[in-house]
C-alpha positions, -999 to +999 in steps of 0.1 A: +001+000+000+016+033-010+005+067+003+027+088-020+013+122-028+031+145-053+035+183-052+043+205-080+069+234-079+044+260-072+031+241-042+065+232-029+075+269-029+044+280-010+054+254+018+090+267+018+102+238+000+122+239-032+132+276-028+168+270-037+159+256-072+136+284-078+161+308-067+188+296-091+164+299-119+162+336-116+199+341-120+209+349-156+236+324-171+259+354-176+258+361-139+266+324-131+295+321-155+309+356-151+345+356-137+348+368-100+365+401-094+402+399-089+414+399-053+446+419-048+468+418-017+471+448+004+499+433+025+478+440+056+462+418+081+468+382+090+468+353+066+433+342+056+422+309+073+408+280+055+373+285+068+375+283+105+360+309+129+383+337+139+383+353+172+356+380+176+325+392+195+306+362+186+331+338+199+349+307+186+320+282+187+287+300+178+255+279+183+237+266+153+205+285+144+176+272+162+145+258+144+112+269+159+090+241+172+093+205+184+094+173+162+067+147+172+081+113+183+049+093+193+012+094+187-017+080+207-054+078+195-075+058+220-105+059+197-086+043+168-064+019+189-032+038+178-002+038+201+029+042+178+063+058+174+068+086+149+098+084+125+110+114+105+108+113+067+112+139+038+094+151+009+117+142-020+111+156-055+077+165-044+067+129-032+060+122+003+080+090+011+062+060+023+064+050+061+090+022+066+067-003+082+032-013+092+034-001+128+053+032+125+038+067+117+058+091+096+062+129+101+073+150+072+100+174+084+091+199+057+057+204+073+048+219+106+062+213+141+047+211+175+043+243+197+042+266+167+009+286+161-009+281+128+014+254+115+002+220+102+019+189+115+015+163+088+019+125+095+011+095+075+009+057+080-003+026+062-038+014+065-028-021+057+004-040+049+014-069+025+015-102+045+004-084+078-032-072+072-046-041+091-018-017+101-015+012+124-038+037+107-065+011+099-091+026+122-086+063+117-114+061+090-138+057+120-127+088+138-153+113+144-154+151+154-141+156+188-121+125+191-088+132+209-053+127+194-022+130+216+013+137+201+044+135+223+073+158+212+110+155+215+106+177+247+086+149+262+055+172+265+021+160+252+003+181+226-035+173+225-055+177+194-092+171+187-105+158+154-122+185+133-131+166+101-125+135+080-124+135+042-118+110+014-099+125-016-091+110-050-055+100-050-048+117-083-067+149-077-062+157-041-058+194-031-023+191-018-022+228-006-053+223+014-041+191+029-005+197+038-001+236+038-003+259+069-038+264+083-056+293+102-055+270+132-026+251+149-033+218+132-025+181+128-032+163+095-032+124+093-031+107+060-036+071+049-049+051+020-087+045+016-116+040-007-116+013-034-087-009-039-074-014-076-063-050-077-049-046-112-024-019-100-022-031-064-031+002-048-059+023-032-077+049-054-083+074-025-066+088+005-082+092+039-074+126+055-081+135+092-077+171+103-074+179+140-070+211+159-047+218+188-064+221+221-039+220+250-004+211+261+002+185+288-035+177+295-043+167+330 
C-alpha cells in the first residue's frame, strides 16, 4: 500500500520547499558564469584561514541556528487503537516518502512542528500491509469530530488535538495545498490510503485525510 502524494513546484515553494531551485532559476547564465573580481593583496592583516571561525565578539563556537517548534516522536489515539512511535521522513522531489513499516507513523519534516501557532503537523501511516493485514492507521477512518489525538514531542511534552473533520480524496486529484499547507488554526493532519482498492495496479484509489485542531499542552 503506497500513500505517496506528489506536489508541483508552485506548491513546494508555497510551503517553503524547493526555494533553492527556484532561486537559481532567476539568475541569468551570464551572472553564473561571469569571472569573479580579482582579489589583490594589500599586505595588511593576518593570513586568511581555511574557513574556521576567527576570534571575535560572537566567539569561537557559535551555536547553530535554532529551528522553531518541536518534532513529534509518538502518537496515541484511543478511539482508533493507535499507540505508535513517529519516524521522521522527507518530501523528496515533491513526493511524500512511504512509512517504513506497518506499525510506524511518519512525520514529514518539511511540514509543521509542535508548539508553533498556525502550523500544520503532517503525519502518514499505512492502512494495511502486505502479509500483515490491518496496519497502524487502519481505524482512523472511523474517527469522529471531537475524538482526541495526543502527540508526544522530543521535549517529552504531550500536545493534544481534537478531530475536526475527515475527508476522502481521489488520490490523483487531491488538493495538496489544502491538505499539507499551513492552516488558520494550529493543526494536525493524518493521511492514509482509503476508498476502493485497484487489484490490477495493487493500490488504493483514494486517500483518507483527518484534520485535528490543537487544544492543549500536557492535559491533566
